[in-house]
C-alpha positions, -999 to +999 in steps of 0.1 A: +109+094+038+105+129+024+099+146+056+102+140+099+091+154+126+120+169+147+111+160+188+148+176+202+182+185+206+201+156+235+231+182+231+231+217+243+246+241+226+281+248+226+287+213+244+312+196+223+303+166+199+321+136+190+315+114+158+289+088+165+273+106+197+237+108+202+230+143+192+191+148+180+157+127+180+138+122+149+103+112+148+099+094+110+067+073+099+078+038+119+096+053+154+112+084+174+149+072+169+184+089+182+204+108+151+242+100+157+264+134+149+288+120+115+315+145+129+324+158+158+330+202+170+309+224+193+276+225+190+256+260+174+221+258+173+209+287+152+179+308+167+159+300+142+164+263+139+140+242+142+119+241+172+103+205+185+074+197+170+083+215+138+081+191+102+112+188+087+121+180+052+152+158+050+183+176+040+170+200+064+201+224+082+191+221+118+233+230+126+265+232+130+296+219+146+324+239+149+362+229+147+377+250+178+381+284+170+362+289+145+334+317+144+299+313+142+285+316+109+282+343+093+253+362+067+218+356+071+198+326+097+207+288+077+181+285+049+168+248+037+198+234+021+192+199-006+212+169+012+247+161+000+256+128-020+275+121+014+250+129+038+226+110+020+249+076+022+259+078+057+225+079+071+201+052+059+166+079+074+173+115+078+202+134+070+217+160+089+239+188+074+271+198+091+290+227+084+323+218+100+357+210+083+363+170+081+395+157+104+431+166+084+456+135+086+478+113+069+446+090+072+419+101+050+388+102+064+355+078+051+315+080+061+301+051+078+287+037+047+319+041+028+337+023+054+311-006+050+308-011+016+349-013+012+341-042+042+317-067+021+334-054-012+370-066-001+385-029-007+409-008+008+393+033+013+424+041+028+441+038-006+414+055-023+412+097-031+375+107-024+347+136-043+330+144-008+337+176+011+373+180+021+384+144+008+359+125+026+359+092+009+321+084-004+306+056-009+306+060-042+347+068-043+347+026-026+319+012-052+338+037-084+370+016-075+353-021-080+347-020-123+314-027-130+299-034-159+259-017-167+236-038-192+225-017-211+187-013-217+171-004-250+131+005-256+106+030-263+086+045-234+058+033-226+035+063-217+006+059-192-034+073-202-048+098-181-073+065-175-043+047-161-022+073-141-057+074-121-059+038-116-026+040-104-029+071-080-065+053-061-039+020-055-014+030-041-041+055-017-052+017-007-023+001-002-006+041+015-046+038+038-048+003+051-033-023+066-044-049+040-049-091+052-058-112+029-082-142+037-084-174+017-110-206+016-130-232-002-162-231-014-191-260-025-200-235-055-229-263-068-253-239-050-242-210-074-238-233-104-278-250-104-287-219-102-271-204-134-292-236-148-327-233-133-321-198-155-306-216-180-338-246-182-365-214-184-343-200-219-342-166-197-336-136-218-310-129-196-291-153-174-270-140-139-233-133-141-218-158-108-208-124-096-247-112-097-259-137-078-226-135-051-231-093-051-268-108-038-255-135-015-228-106+000-253-081+006-277-111+023-249-117+044-233-080+052-265-078+075-259-102+100-222-089+102-221-049+101-190-048+113-184-052+073-205-028+063-181+006+068-164+033+054-138+056+060-141+093+059-106+103+045-113+137+056-114+121+096-101+090+098-133+070+112-157+045+098-193+055+089-216+027+091-234+021+058-275+015+065-289-019+044-307+005+019-278+020+005-256-015-001-240-002-025-216-028-046-188-024-070-177-048-098-146-044-111-146-051-146-110-048-168-114-028-191-089-013-225-079+013-203-076-009-170-097-016-141-126+000-130-151-005-106-196+005-110-213+006-081-248-016-082-269+003-064-295-010-036-286-045-040-301-059-005-333-045-014-336-059-056-347-093-077-310-110-093-327-103-121-328-067-121-290-069-106-282-085-133-295-067-155-280-035-140-249-052-139-248-060-171-250-019-184-231-008-162-204-032-175-206-023-210-205+014-203-169+006-184-153-011-207-170+020-235-153+046-209-186+058-204-191+057-166-193+086-153-177+095-116-212+089-096-214+054-107-177+043-093-187+064-055-201+049-025-196+016-022-197-005+006-180-039-008-165-048-040-165-079-059-132-087-083-141-122-102-107-141-117-118-175-124-128-165-162-092-158-168-087-199-143-069-178-115-086-196-079-069-176-055-055-145-054-046-111-031-073-080-044-069-045-034-093-029-012-110+002-031-106+029-013-126+043+014-139+006+011-126-021+042-133-051+020-131-070-010-138-096-028-123-125-051-139-149-060-119-183-080-127-209-112-157-230-103-137-261-110-145-300-109-132-317-084-132-352-066-143-341-028-151-367+005-189-363+009-206-367+047-209-405+043-167-406+030-174-417+002-154-400-028-171-380-056-171-353-079-181-318-067-180-279-079-150-259-058-142-225-056-118-205-042-130-176-017-100-143-011-111-116+005-089-089+017-100-062+037-083-035+058-071-043+098-072-011+105-107-013+106-121-049+116-100-076+132-093-112+117-116-132+135-152-108+123-143-111+086-136-150+088-163-154+103-188-133+077-159-153+051-173-186+064-208-168+058-205-162+025-192-195+014-222-213+036-246-187+012-226-195-019-236-236-016-275-224-003-274-196-034-313-214-045-330-215-010-316-178-005-321-162-035-358-178-047-366-194-016-364-230-037 
């Protein structure tokens, strides 16, 4: 973590604090937890110490633990300080900077982390010289007592292009802001294969790709599953319902500079051949670096097709602020069991739906995926009325 919310002190000012005693509460990204003191002394809380509810960075100086008879800190009020190494290794979640001197004596003082690592490695930490404050033994001191071999890594640095950096940032945003869950199912691909064969038989100038056909089917199925036809409002953390006339479908495209997602507009109210024409134009411009920002915005759902690479099932990443992405696997000829229990050749493909569990539950997402599979099987009847 990089910062946390200070909840409050568990000890009163002037109280005697012992090592390992709960000292204050901190709210992190996962939970609120009690933070134990790393040292002993009398607690002194300066006037401008963080108040409950304050956001504090890792390494913030919260207060002081004074040795017996030690005067109050002189100078100005405490300032934010970077965490020292022995503090970092002692507290895995948050780091408390303390100003008390380590106890002195014949036995050296070691951080809890250093003792734990020493026990794992079989090192007698009492025989070591510490490099921490006042001779405190740190984890690094324990590990330094063991012979280590660091393999050399040679090679040229690979610099990221501005577009690759932007793609990486968008992927990180999706991972950080969504709770992705992936469902997979098999689908009878004979319907979409047969539909393409019909266009090929007529020697049409443009034959829709599998992605074009599925995009049209997805738009029709979305109308029956409005829970999926939503987008996050990044500013307010609320969901926005997308009307049917704005069912814009994203098409993931592999380009020399990385993955781009051009948006095919108004798919629910556009004929299949026009969708094929629009997507072909967008894909060509994407691969030549000529897409505008507007042509990659306002999608309701994205389709990613890795079937041409021989991939069956995979985990597609949500194109935030959308809440779902559909992955298409390869169409394969397989032996299937017919309704009359005969084993016959068939065409099968795997569908992978990743959805944001924060926006929708698993049951409605599964029902949507099931309807997509049924639509693929009956593609010709749905799109051509045949």
